[in-house]
LOPA-333693 format. One record per residue (C-alpha): residue number from 1; x, y, z. Coordinates in nm, 2 decimals. Example, Ala and Ser with C-alpha at 12.3 -4.5 7.8 and 13.67 -1.06 7.14 Angstrom:
LOPA-333693
<rec><num>1</num><xx>1.23</xx><yy>-0.45</yy><zz>0.78</zz></rec>
<rec><num>2</num><xx>1.37</xx><yy>-0.11</yy><zz>0.71</zz></rec>
END
This chain:
LOPA-333693
<rec><num>1</num><xx>5.83</xx><yy>9.39</yy><zz>0.88</zz></rec>
<rec><num>2</num><xx>6.11</xx><yy>9.25</yy><zz>1.10</zz></rec>
<rec><num>3</num><xx>5.95</xx><yy>8.90</yy><zz>1.06</zz></rec>
<rec><num>4</num><xx>5.95</xx><yy>8.94</yy><zz>0.68</zz></rec>
<rec><num>5</num><xx>6.32</xx><yy>9.02</yy><zz>0.68</zz></rec>
<rec><num>6</num><xx>6.41</xx><yy>8.74</yy><zz>0.92</zz></rec>
<rec><num>7</num><xx>6.22</xx><yy>8.48</yy><zz>0.72</zz></rec>
<rec><num>8</num><xx>6.38</xx><yy>8.60</yy><zz>0.40</zz></rec>
<rec><num>9</num><xx>6.72</xx><yy>8.56</yy><zz>0.57</zz></rec>
<rec><num>10</num><xx>6.65</xx><yy>8.21</yy><zz>0.68</zz></rec>
<rec><num>11</num><xx>6.55</xx><yy>8.11</yy><zz>0.33</zz></rec>
<rec><num>12</num><xx>6.86</xx><yy>8.26</yy><zz>0.18</zz></rec>
<rec><num>13</num><xx>7.10</xx><yy>8.12</yy><zz>0.44</zz></rec>
<rec><num>14</num><xx>6.94</xx><yy>7.77</yy><zz>0.40</zz></rec>
<rec><num>15</num><xx>7.01</xx><yy>7.78</yy><zz>0.03</zz></rec>
<rec><num>16</num><xx>7.38</xx><yy>7.87</yy><zz>0.07</zz></rec>
<rec><num>17</num><xx>7.48</xx><yy>7.55</yy><zz>0.23</zz></rec>
<rec><num>18</num><xx>7.37</xx><yy>7.33</yy><zz>-0.06</zz></rec>
<rec><num>19</num><xx>7.61</xx><yy>7.43</yy><zz>-0.34</zz></rec>
<rec><num>20</num><xx>7.98</xx><yy>7.39</yy><zz>-0.28</zz></rec>
<rec><num>21</num><xx>8.18</xx><yy>7.65</yy><zz>-0.47</zz></rec>
<rec><num>22</num><xx>8.36</xx><yy>7.39</yy><zz>-0.69</zz></rec>
<rec><num>23</num><xx>8.29</xx><yy>7.03</yy><zz>-0.79</zz></rec>
<rec><num>24</num><xx>8.47</xx><yy>6.79</yy><zz>-0.55</zz></rec>
<rec><num>25</num><xx>8.53</xx><yy>7.05</yy><zz>-0.28</zz></rec>
<rec><num>26</num><xx>8.25</xx><yy>6.93</yy><zz>-0.06</zz></rec>
<rec><num>27</num><xx>8.45</xx><yy>6.66</yy><zz>0.11</zz></rec>
<rec><num>28</num><xx>8.76</xx><yy>6.87</yy><zz>0.19</zz></rec>
<rec><num>29</num><xx>8.81</xx><yy>6.92</yy><zz>0.57</zz></rec>
<rec><num>30</num><xx>8.75</xx><yy>7.30</yy><zz>0.55</zz></rec>
<rec><num>31</num><xx>8.42</xx><yy>7.25</yy><zz>0.37</zz></rec>
<rec><num>32</num><xx>8.31</xx><yy>6.98</yy><zz>0.60</zz></rec>
<rec><num>33</num><xx>8.38</xx><yy>7.20</yy><zz>0.90</zz></rec>
<rec><num>34</num><xx>8.20</xx><yy>7.49</yy><zz>0.74</zz></rec>
<rec><num>35</num><xx>7.89</xx><yy>7.29</yy><zz>0.68</zz></rec>
<rec><num>36</num><xx>7.90</xx><yy>7.15</yy><zz>1.03</zz></rec>
<rec><num>37</num><xx>7.93</xx><yy>7.50</yy><zz>1.16</zz></rec>
<rec><num>38</num><xx>7.62</xx><yy>7.60</yy><zz>0.96</zz></rec>
<rec><num>39</num><xx>7.43</xx><yy>7.30</yy><zz>1.08</zz></rec>
<rec><num>40</num><xx>7.52</xx><yy>7.37</yy><zz>1.45</zz></rec>
<rec><num>41</num><xx>7.42</xx><yy>7.74</yy><zz>1.40</zz></rec>
<rec><num>42</num><xx>7.08</xx><yy>7.65</yy><zz>1.25</zz></rec>
<rec><num>43</num><xx>7.02</xx><yy>7.43</yy><zz>1.55</zz></rec>
<rec><num>44</num><xx>7.11</xx><yy>7.71</yy><zz>1.79</zz></rec>
<rec><num>45</num><xx>7.44</xx><yy>7.56</yy><zz>1.91</zz></rec>
<rec><num>46</num><xx>7.64</xx><yy>7.88</yy><zz>1.86</zz></rec>
<rec><num>47</num><xx>7.95</xx><yy>7.79</yy><zz>2.06</zz></rec>
<rec><num>48</num><xx>8.01</xx><yy>7.47</yy><zz>1.87</zz></rec>
<rec><num>49</num><xx>7.93</xx><yy>7.64</yy><zz>1.54</zz></rec>
<rec><num>50</num><xx>8.20</xx><yy>7.90</yy><zz>1.62</zz></rec>
<rec><num>51</num><xx>8.45</xx><yy>7.63</yy><zz>1.69</zz></rec>
<rec><num>52</num><xx>8.38</xx><yy>7.45</yy><zz>1.36</zz></rec>
<rec><num>53</num><xx>8.38</xx><yy>7.77</yy><zz>1.15</zz></rec>
<rec><num>54</num><xx>8.71</xx><yy>7.89</yy><zz>1.30</zz></rec>
<rec><num>55</num><xx>8.85</xx><yy>7.55</yy><zz>1.23</zz></rec>
<rec><num>56</num><xx>8.74</xx><yy>7.57</yy><zz>0.87</zz></rec>
<rec><num>57</num><xx>8.91</xx><yy>7.90</yy><zz>0.83</zz></rec>
<rec><num>58</num><xx>9.23</xx><yy>7.77</yy><zz>0.98</zz></rec>
<rec><num>59</num><xx>9.22</xx><yy>7.49</yy><zz>0.72</zz></rec>
<rec><num>60</num><xx>9.13</xx><yy>7.73</yy><zz>0.43</zz></rec>
<rec><num>61</num><xx>9.13</xx><yy>8.11</yy><zz>0.50</zz></rec>
<rec><num>62</num><xx>8.99</xx><yy>8.18</yy><zz>0.16</zz></rec>
<rec><num>63</num><xx>8.68</xx><yy>7.96</yy><zz>0.19</zz></rec>
<rec><num>64</num><xx>8.39</xx><yy>8.20</yy><zz>0.11</zz></rec>
<rec><num>65</num><xx>8.11</xx><yy>8.01</yy><zz>0.27</zz></rec>
<rec><num>66</num><xx>8.30</xx><yy>7.98</yy><zz>0.60</zz></rec>
<rec><num>67</num><xx>8.33</xx><yy>8.36</yy><zz>0.61</zz></rec>
<rec><num>68</num><xx>7.96</xx><yy>8.39</yy><zz>0.51</zz></rec>
<rec><num>69</num><xx>7.84</xx><yy>8.15</yy><zz>0.78</zz></rec>
<rec><num>70</num><xx>8.06</xx><yy>8.32</yy><zz>1.04</zz></rec>
<rec><num>71</num><xx>7.91</xx><yy>8.66</yy><zz>0.94</zz></rec>
<rec><num>72</num><xx>7.57</xx><yy>8.52</yy><zz>1.01</zz></rec>
<rec><num>73</num><xx>7.68</xx><yy>8.36</yy><zz>1.33</zz></rec>
<rec><num>74</num><xx>7.82</xx><yy>8.69</yy><zz>1.45</zz></rec>
<rec><num>75</num><xx>7.50</xx><yy>8.87</yy><zz>1.34</zz></rec>
<rec><num>76</num><xx>7.29</xx><yy>8.63</yy><zz>1.55</zz></rec>
<rec><num>77</num><xx>7.51</xx><yy>8.67</yy><zz>1.86</zz></rec>
<rec><num>78</num><xx>7.53</xx><yy>9.05</yy><zz>1.84</zz></rec>
<rec><num>79</num><xx>7.90</xx><yy>9.08</yy><zz>1.73</zz></rec>
<rec><num>80</num><xx>7.84</xx><yy>9.36</yy><zz>1.47</zz></rec>
<rec><num>81</num><xx>8.21</xx><yy>9.43</yy><zz>1.42</zz></rec>
<rec><num>82</num><xx>8.28</xx><yy>9.06</yy><zz>1.35</zz></rec>
<rec><num>83</num><xx>7.98</xx><yy>9.03</yy><zz>1.13</zz></rec>
<rec><num>84</num><xx>8.08</xx><yy>9.32</yy><zz>0.91</zz></rec>
<rec><num>85</num><xx>8.43</xx><yy>9.20</yy><zz>0.87</zz></rec>
<rec><num>86</num><xx>8.32</xx><yy>8.85</yy><zz>0.78</zz></rec>
<rec><num>87</num><xx>8.07</xx><yy>8.97</yy><zz>0.53</zz></rec>
<rec><num>88</num><xx>8.33</xx><yy>9.19</yy><zz>0.36</zz></rec>
<rec><num>89</num><xx>8.56</xx><yy>8.89</yy><zz>0.34</zz></rec>
<rec><num>90</num><xx>8.29</xx><yy>8.67</yy><zz>0.20</zz></rec>
<rec><num>91</num><xx>8.20</xx><yy>8.93</yy><zz>-0.07</zz></rec>
<rec><num>92</num><xx>8.57</xx><yy>8.98</yy><zz>-0.15</zz></rec>
<rec><num>93</num><xx>8.61</xx><yy>8.60</yy><zz>-0.20</zz></rec>
<rec><num>94</num><xx>8.28</xx><yy>8.54</yy><zz>-0.38</zz></rec>
<rec><num>95</num><xx>8.19</xx><yy>8.87</yy><zz>-0.55</zz></rec>
<rec><num>96</num><xx>7.94</xx><yy>8.71</yy><zz>-0.79</zz></rec>
<rec><num>97</num><xx>7.75</xx><yy>8.51</yy><zz>-0.53</zz></rec>
<rec><num>98</num><xx>7.40</xx><yy>8.66</yy><zz>-0.49</zz></rec>
<rec><num>99</num><xx>7.33</xx><yy>8.47</yy><zz>-0.17</zz></rec>
<rec><num>100</num><xx>7.62</xx><yy>8.65</yy><zz>0.01</zz></rec>
<rec><num>101</num><xx>7.51</xx><yy>8.98</yy><zz>-0.13</zz></rec>
<rec><num>102</num><xx>7.15</xx><yy>8.92</yy><zz>-0.03</zz></rec>
<rec><num>103</num><xx>7.23</xx><yy>8.83</yy><zz>0.33</zz></rec>
<rec><num>104</num><xx>7.46</xx><yy>9.13</yy><zz>0.35</zz></rec>
<rec><num>105</num><xx>7.18</xx><yy>9.35</yy><zz>0.23</zz></rec>
<rec><num>106</num><xx>6.95</xx><yy>9.22</yy><zz>0.50</zz></rec>
<rec><num>107</num><xx>7.22</xx><yy>9.26</yy><zz>0.76</zz></rec>
<rec><num>108</num><xx>7.27</xx><yy>9.62</yy><zz>0.66</zz></rec>
<rec><num>109</num><xx>6.90</xx><yy>9.69</yy><zz>0.66</zz></rec>
<rec><num>110</num><xx>6.87</xx><yy>9.54</yy><zz>1.01</zz></rec>
<rec><num>111</num><xx>7.14</xx><yy>9.78</yy><zz>1.13</zz></rec>
<rec><num>112</num><xx>6.96</xx><yy>10.08</yy><zz>0.97</zz></rec>
<rec><num>113</num><xx>7.22</xx><yy>10.13</yy><zz>0.70</zz></rec>
<rec><num>114</num><xx>6.95</xx><yy>10.18</yy><zz>0.44</zz></rec>
<rec><num>115</num><xx>7.15</xx><yy>10.33</yy><zz>0.16</zz></rec>
<rec><num>116</num><xx>7.42</xx><yy>10.06</yy><zz>0.18</zz></rec>
<rec><num>117</num><xx>7.14</xx><yy>9.80</yy><zz>0.20</zz></rec>
<rec><num>118</num><xx>6.97</xx><yy>9.92</yy><zz>-0.11</zz></rec>
<rec><num>119</num><xx>7.30</xx><yy>9.91</yy><zz>-0.30</zz></rec>
<rec><num>120</num><xx>7.35</xx><yy>9.55</yy><zz>-0.19</zz></rec>
<rec><num>121</num><xx>6.99</xx><yy>9.45</yy><zz>-0.28</zz></rec>
<rec><num>122</num><xx>7.04</xx><yy>9.60</yy><zz>-0.63</zz></rec>
<rec><num>123</num><xx>7.37</xx><yy>9.40</yy><zz>-0.66</zz></rec>
<rec><num>124</num><xx>7.18</xx><yy>9.09</yy><zz>-0.56</zz></rec>
<rec><num>125</num><xx>6.90</xx><yy>9.15</yy><zz>-0.81</zz></rec>
<rec><num>126</num><xx>7.16</xx><yy>9.20</yy><zz>-1.09</zz></rec>
<rec><num>127</num><xx>7.34</xx><yy>8.88</yy><zz>-1.00</zz></rec>
<rec><num>128</num><xx>7.03</xx><yy>8.66</yy><zz>-1.02</zz></rec>
<rec><num>129</num><xx>6.94</xx><yy>8.56</yy><zz>-1.37</zz></rec>
<rec><num>130</num><xx>6.61</xx><yy>8.38</yy><zz>-1.28</zz></rec>
<rec><num>131</num><xx>6.28</xx><yy>8.44</yy><zz>-1.10</zz></rec>
<rec><num>132</num><xx>6.45</xx><yy>8.46</yy><zz>-0.76</zz></rec>
<rec><num>133</num><xx>6.53</xx><yy>8.83</yy><zz>-0.83</zz></rec>
<rec><num>134</num><xx>6.16</xx><yy>8.90</yy><zz>-0.78</zz></rec>
<rec><num>135</num><xx>6.18</xx><yy>8.77</yy><zz>-0.42</zz></rec>
<rec><num>136</num><xx>6.48</xx><yy>9.00</yy><zz>-0.36</zz></rec>
<rec><num>137</num><xx>6.26</xx><yy>9.29</yy><zz>-0.48</zz></rec>
<rec><num>138</num><xx>6.02</xx><yy>9.20</yy><zz>-0.20</zz></rec>
<rec><num>139</num><xx>6.30</xx><yy>9.20</yy><zz>0.05</zz></rec>
<rec><num>140</num><xx>6.43</xx><yy>9.54</yy><zz>-0.07</zz></rec>
<rec><num>141</num><xx>6.07</xx><yy>9.67</yy><zz>-0.05</zz></rec>
<rec><num>142</num><xx>6.04</xx><yy>9.56</yy><zz>0.31</zz></rec>
<rec><num>143</num><xx>6.37</xx><yy>9.74</yy><zz>0.39</zz></rec>
<rec><num>144</num><xx>6.25</xx><yy>10.06</yy><zz>0.21</zz></rec>
<rec><num>145</num><xx>5.93</xx><yy>10.05</yy><zz>0.41</zz></rec>
<rec><num>146</num><xx>6.13</xx><yy>10.02</yy><zz>0.73</zz></rec>
<rec><num>147</num><xx>6.33</xx><yy>10.32</yy><zz>0.61</zz></rec>
<rec><num>148</num><xx>6.00</xx><yy>10.51</yy><zz>0.54</zz></rec>
<rec><num>149</num><xx>6.11</xx><yy>10.55</yy><zz>0.18</zz></rec>
<rec><num>150</num><xx>5.77</xx><yy>10.50</yy><zz>0.01</zz></rec>
<rec><num>151</num><xx>5.89</xx><yy>10.59</yy><zz>-0.34</zz></rec>
<rec><num>152</num><xx>6.16</xx><yy>10.32</yy><zz>-0.33</zz></rec>
<rec><num>153</num><xx>5.93</xx><yy>10.07</yy><zz>-0.17</zz></rec>
<rec><num>154</num><xx>5.67</xx><yy>10.12</yy><zz>-0.45</zz></rec>
<rec><num>155</num><xx>5.94</xx><yy>10.07</yy><zz>-0.72</zz></rec>
<rec><num>156</num><xx>6.05</xx><yy>9.74</yy><zz>-0.57</zz></rec>
<rec><num>157</num><xx>5.69</xx><yy>9.63</yy><zz>-0.50</zz></rec>
<rec><num>158</num><xx>5.59</xx><yy>9.69</yy><zz>-0.86</zz></rec>
<rec><num>159</num><xx>5.89</xx><yy>9.50</yy><zz>-0.98</zz></rec>
<rec><num>160</num><xx>5.80</xx><yy>9.21</yy><zz>-0.74</zz></rec>
<rec><num>161</num><xx>5.45</xx><yy>9.20</yy><zz>-0.88</zz></rec>
<rec><num>162</num><xx>5.58</xx><yy>9.18</yy><zz>-1.24</zz></rec>
<rec><num>163</num><xx>5.73</xx><yy>8.84</yy><zz>-1.15</zz></rec>
<rec><num>164</num><xx>5.47</xx><yy>8.73</yy><zz>-0.90</zz></rec>
<rec><num>165</num><xx>5.13</xx><yy>8.90</yy><zz>-0.96</zz></rec>
<rec><num>166</num><xx>4.97</xx><yy>8.71</yy><zz>-0.67</zz></rec>
<rec><num>167</num><xx>5.23</xx><yy>8.80</yy><zz>-0.40</zz></rec>
<rec><num>168</num><xx>5.03</xx><yy>8.87</yy><zz>-0.09</zz></rec>
<rec><num>169</num><xx>5.31</xx><yy>9.08</yy><zz>0.06</zz></rec>
<rec><num>170</num><xx>5.35</xx><yy>9.30</yy><zz>-0.24</zz></rec>
<rec><num>171</num><xx>4.97</xx><yy>9.34</yy><zz>-0.30</zz></rec>
<rec><num>172</num><xx>4.90</xx><yy>9.43</yy><zz>0.06</zz></rec>
<rec><num>173</num><xx>5.19</xx><yy>9.68</yy><zz>0.08</zz></rec>
<rec><num>174</num><xx>5.09</xx><yy>9.84</yy><zz>-0.25</zz></rec>
<rec><num>175</num><xx>4.73</xx><yy>9.88</yy><zz>-0.12</zz></rec>
<rec><num>176</num><xx>4.86</xx><yy>10.03</yy><zz>0.20</zz></rec>
<rec><num>177</num><xx>5.09</xx><yy>10.27</yy><zz>0.02</zz></rec>
<rec><num>178</num><xx>4.81</xx><yy>10.38</yy><zz>-0.22</zz></rec>
<rec><num>179</num><xx>4.58</xx><yy>10.43</yy><zz>0.08</zz></rec>
<rec><num>180</num><xx>4.83</xx><yy>10.64</yy><zz>0.26</zz></rec>
<rec><num>181</num><xx>4.88</xx><yy>10.85</yy><zz>-0.05</zz></rec>
<rec><num>182</num><xx>4.50</xx><yy>10.89</yy><zz>-0.08</zz></rec>
<rec><num>183</num><xx>4.49</xx><yy>10.71</yy><zz>-0.41</zz></rec>
<rec><num>184</num><xx>4.19</xx><yy>10.52</yy><zz>-0.29</zz></rec>
<rec><num>185</num><xx>4.08</xx><yy>10.36</yy><zz>-0.62</zz></rec>
<rec><num>186</num><xx>4.42</xx><yy>10.22</yy><zz>-0.68</zz></rec>
<rec><num>187</num><xx>4.43</xx><yy>10.10</yy><zz>-0.32</zz></rec>
<rec><num>188</num><xx>4.10</xx><yy>9.92</yy><zz>-0.38</zz></rec>
<rec><num>189</num><xx>4.23</xx><yy>9.76</yy><zz>-0.70</zz></rec>
<rec><num>190</num><xx>4.53</xx><yy>9.61</yy><zz>-0.52</zz></rec>
<rec><num>191</num><xx>4.31</xx><yy>9.50</yy><zz>-0.23</zz></rec>
<rec><num>192</num><xx>4.07</xx><yy>9.33</yy><zz>-0.47</zz></rec>
<rec><num>193</num><xx>4.35</xx><yy>9.14</yy><zz>-0.62</zz></rec>
<rec><num>194</num><xx>4.47</xx><yy>9.03</yy><zz>-0.28</zz></rec>
<rec><num>195</num><xx>4.11</xx><yy>8.92</yy><zz>-0.17</zz></rec>
<rec><num>196</num><xx>4.08</xx><yy>8.72</yy><zz>-0.49</zz></rec>
<rec><num>197</num><xx>4.37</xx><yy>8.49</yy><zz>-0.41</zz></rec>
<rec><num>198</num><xx>4.44</xx><yy>8.50</yy><zz>-0.04</zz></rec>
<rec><num>199</num><xx>4.25</xx><yy>8.44</yy><zz>0.28</zz></rec>
<rec><num>200</num><xx>4.21</xx><yy>8.77</yy><zz>0.47</zz></rec>
<rec><num>201</num><xx>4.38</xx><yy>8.85</yy><zz>0.80</zz></rec>
<rec><num>202</num><xx>4.27</xx><yy>9.11</yy><zz>1.05</zz></rec>
<rec><num>203</num><xx>4.53</xx><yy>9.35</yy><zz>0.92</zz></rec>
<rec><num>204</num><xx>4.43</xx><yy>9.31</yy><zz>0.55</zz></rec>
<rec><num>205</num><xx>4.06</xx><yy>9.32</yy><zz>0.62</zz></rec>
<rec><num>206</num><xx>4.09</xx><yy>9.63</yy><zz>0.83</zz></rec>
<rec><num>207</num><xx>4.28</xx><yy>9.80</yy><zz>0.55</zz></rec>
<rec><num>208</num><xx>4.01</xx><yy>9.69</yy><zz>0.30</zz></rec>
<rec><num>209</num><xx>3.74</xx><yy>9.84</yy><zz>0.53</zz></rec>
<rec><num>210</num><xx>3.93</xx><yy>10.17</yy><zz>0.57</zz></rec>
<rec><num>211</num><xx>3.97</xx><yy>10.19</yy><zz>0.19</zz></rec>
<rec><num>212</num><xx>3.60</xx><yy>10.14</yy><zz>0.14</zz></rec>
<rec><num>213</num><xx>3.53</xx><yy>10.40</yy><zz>0.41</zz></rec>
<rec><num>214</num><xx>3.75</xx><yy>10.65</yy><zz>0.24</zz></rec>
<rec><num>215</num><xx>3.56</xx><yy>10.59</yy><zz>-0.09</zz></rec>
<rec><num>216</num><xx>3.23</xx><yy>10.63</yy><zz>0.08</zz></rec>
<rec><num>217</num><xx>3.11</xx><yy>10.28</yy><zz>-0.01</zz></rec>
<rec><num>218</num><xx>2.89</xx><yy>10.17</yy><zz>0.28</zz></rec>
<rec><num>219</num><xx>2.82</xx><yy>9.83</yy><zz>0.13</zz></rec>
<rec><num>220</num><xx>3.19</xx><yy>9.77</yy><zz>0.09</zz></rec>
<rec><num>221</num><xx>3.25</xx><yy>9.87</yy><zz>0.45</zz></rec>
<rec><num>222</num><xx>2.98</xx><yy>9.64</yy><zz>0.57</zz></rec>
<rec><num>223</num><xx>3.12</xx><yy>9.35</yy><zz>0.36</zz></rec>
<rec><num>224</num><xx>3.46</xx><yy>9.38</yy><zz>0.53</zz></rec>
<rec><num>225</num><xx>3.29</xx><yy>9.43</yy><zz>0.87</zz></rec>
<rec><num>226</num><xx>3.12</xx><yy>9.09</yy><zz>0.83</zz></rec>
<rec><num>227</num><xx>3.44</xx><yy>8.93</yy><zz>0.73</zz></rec>
<rec><num>228</num><xx>3.62</xx><yy>9.07</yy><zz>1.03</zz></rec>
<rec><num>229</num><xx>3.34</xx><yy>8.94</yy><zz>1.26</zz></rec>
<rec><num>230</num><xx>3.35</xx><yy>8.60</yy><zz>1.10</zz></rec>
<rec><num>231</num><xx>3.73</xx><yy>8.59</yy><zz>1.14</zz></rec>
<rec><num>232</num><xx>3.70</xx><yy>8.68</yy><zz>1.51</zz></rec>
<rec><num>233</num><xx>3.44</xx><yy>8.42</yy><zz>1.57</zz></rec>
<rec><num>234</num><xx>3.65</xx><yy>8.16</yy><zz>1.40</zz></rec>
<rec><num>235</num><xx>3.95</xx><yy>8.26</yy><zz>1.62</zz></rec>
<rec><num>236</num><xx>3.73</xx><yy>8.24</yy><zz>1.94</zz></rec>
<rec><num>237</num><xx>3.61</xx><yy>7.90</yy><zz>1.84</zz></rec>
<rec><num>238</num><xx>3.96</xx><yy>7.77</yy><zz>1.78</zz></rec>
<rec><num>239</num><xx>4.07</xx><yy>7.91</yy><zz>2.11</zz></rec>
<rec><num>240</num><xx>3.80</xx><yy>7.73</yy><zz>2.30</zz></rec>
<rec><num>241</num><xx>3.87</xx><yy>7.39</yy><zz>2.15</zz></rec>
END
């Protein structure tokens, strides 16, 4: 689940560097330094990133993306107090920017502040007017799963599937939730949808096997057992080459 959140964060952060806040701002010194700071941060050069971002804020203390990038830099380097302050500044200066709200939601979830994270995810969903909101539902579901809030996770997963019916993440998590709640036929239905469009992994195939076992379908159990055996053999062959 941690990997899901990190990958989502990387995607959101990558997008935020591509759209300056106003036409013509991109070549101003503060903006240039902010984008350099982002680039250095993404390349792992945190010290130089900090220098550039602080320089950007000296040149323009009200530059939202500089506060946003600084928040992410502090998050990566373990400065929670600095990250929280920088995120608040970024949201204050860019209250309608869904990217800022989305990263703030993931940051809060990462800290275990689940109620605040959910509020921020909902704000992000409201701000997006296109299909990207369905991806945010997946992120919010991942956070709800981490918080062990199955009802909230299910709500977000169903919303995600409305926009992307073939989402491997949403289908697998729904199958797992239904299995855990002993709704085995519903779990099977979600697993069948997943099997129809995605190559199985050990985790998904094991869940499929367990669902068929719970339903008492010996043939279904054997089908998943064969798939697991084939997958293991394929992995062994790849490892020997």
